[in-house]
C-alpha positions in Angstrom: 0.0 0.0 0.0 1.5 3.3 -1.1 0.3 6.9 -1.6 0.8 8.8 -4.9 -0.1 12.3 -6.0 -3.2 12.7 -8.2 -2.1 14.1 -11.6 -3.3 14.4 -15.1 -1.6 11.1 -15.9 -3.6 9.0 -13.3 -6.8 11.1 -13.6 -8.6 8.4 -15.6 -8.4 6.0 -12.6 -9.6 8.8 -10.3 -12.6 9.4 -12.5 -13.7 5.8 -12.4 -13.8 6.0 -8.6 -15.5 9.4 -8.7 -18.1 8.0 -11.1 -18.9 5.2 -8.6 -19.4 7.8 -5.9 -21.7 9.8 -8.1 -23.8 6.7 -9.0 -24.3 5.8 -5.3 -26.4 9.0 -4.9 -25.1 9.4 -1.3 -21.6 10.7 -1.8 -21.9 14.0 -3.8 -24.4 16.3 -5.4 -22.2 16.2 -8.6 -23.9 14.5 -11.5 -21.1 14.3 -14.0 -17.3 13.8 -14.0 -15.4 17.0 -14.4 -12.6 17.0 -17.0 -9.1 17.3 -15.7 -9.0 21.1 -16.0 -12.2 21.5 -14.0 -11.1 19.0 -11.3 -7.6 20.6 -11.1 -9.1 24.1 -10.6 -11.5 22.8 -7.9 -9.0 21.3 -5.6 -6.1 22.9 -3.7 -2.7 22.2 -5.3 -1.5 20.2 -2.3 -2.8 17.1 -0.5 -4.2 15.4 -3.6 -3.6 11.9 -2.7 -4.4 8.5 -4.1 -3.9 5.1 -2.4 -2.4 2.4 -4.5 -2.6 -1.3 -3.8 -0.9 -3.7 -6.2 -0.5 -1.0 -8.9 -4.2 -0.1 -8.7 -5.6 3.2 -7.3 -8.3 2.1 -4.8 -9.2 5.5 -3.4 -8.5 9.2 -3.5 -8.8 12.3 -1.3 -8.3 16.0 -1.9 -9.0 19.4 -0.3 -10.9 22.3 -1.7 -10.9 25.9 -0.4 -14.1 26.9 1.4 -13.6 30.6 0.5 -11.3 32.8 -1.6 -11.1 35.3 1.2 -7.6 35.4 2.8 -9.0 35.1 6.3 -10.1 31.5 5.5 -6.9 30.3 3.7 -6.5 27.7 6.5 -9.9 26.2 6.1 -10.5 23.4 3.6 -13.3 21.0 2.7 -12.5 17.3 2.5 -13.3 14.9 -0.3 -12.7 11.2 0.1 -13.7 8.5 -2.4 -13.1 4.8 -2.4 -13.4 2.3 -5.2 -16.5 0.0 -5.1 -14.6 -3.2 -4.4 -12.5 -1.7 -1.6 -15.4 -0.3 0.5 -15.4 -1.1 4.2 -11.7 -2.2 4.3 -10.3 0.9 6.0 -9.2 2.6 2.8 -11.3 5.8 3.5 -9.9 6.0 7.0 -6.3 5.6 5.7 -6.9 8.3 3.1 -8.5 10.7 5.6 -5.7 10.3 8.1 -3.1 11.0 5.4 -5.2 14.0 4.2 -5.2 15.4 7.8 -1.5 15.0 8.0 -0.9 16.7 4.6 -3.3 19.5 5.4 -1.4 20.4 8.6 1.9 20.3 6.7 0.4 23.0 4.4 -1.0 25.3 7.1 -4.6 24.2 7.2 -6.1 24.6 10.7 -9.7 23.5 10.1 -11.1 20.7 7.9 -14.8 20.5 7.2 -17.0 18.0 5.5 -20.6 18.1 4.4 -21.9 14.5 4.4 -25.3 13.2 3.3 -27.2 12.3 6.4 -27.9 8.8 5.1 -24.1 8.1 4.6 -23.6 6.7 8.1 -20.3 5.0 7.1 -18.7 8.3 6.1 -20.0 10.0 9.2 -18.5 7.3 11.4 -15.2 7.4 9.5 -15.0 11.2 10.1 -15.8 10.7 13.8 -13.1 8.0 14.1 -10.6 10.5 12.6 -11.4 13.2 15.1 -14.2 15.2 13.3 -17.2 16.4 15.3 -20.7 17.3 14.1 -21.2 21.0 14.2 -24.5 21.3 12.3 -27.1 19.9 10.1 -28.5 21.3 6.8 -32.0 20.2 6.2 -33.0 19.6 2.6 -29.9 21.5 1.4 -29.8 20.0 -2.1 -31.9 18.1 -4.5 -30.6 15.1 -6.5 -32.8 13.3 -9.0 -35.8 15.0 -7.5 -35.0 13.9 -3.9 -34.1 16.4 -1.2 -31.0 15.5 0.9 -29.8 16.7 4.3 -26.1 17.3 5.1 -24.4 16.7 8.4 -21.7 19.3 8.8 -18.5 18.0 10.5 -15.2 19.7 11.3 -11.8 18.9 12.7 -9.7 21.6 14.2 -5.9 21.1 14.2 -4.2 20.9 17.5 -0.9 22.1 16.0 -1.8 24.7 13.3 -3.4 27.9 14.2 -3.3 27.3 17.9 
């Protein structure tokens, strides 16, 4: 098991995992895979990590800025996706822990995540990695004519911004 950086060269593998997340209907409000340029502009230039097992990318994680305002430069939103056949094997937790480590190396003091309320596995994974629930957004978005709630979670660094 090794980590690699997400790049244009391995983006096809990333999109396959992302597509599975979209199809579940409980991982994202996105409905289509962004092209590399769109994906590249959405995520911060650091902490773009993929987990590789036996030469196969089995999951990925990245951070996006929550705001362009300078005061929030140390706050980022978490994205973690795991390939279908690697669910429930600790891959997401491994990625999230590495993402936390990378975020702190790059001056991020707060990580946040908006998780569909029915995605209990993701909520539990975030809790196990030190995130706490700070709020709940009722019927925040509609996907395929179904309203979804989000649980808002955050993790405050104990070493950055203290």
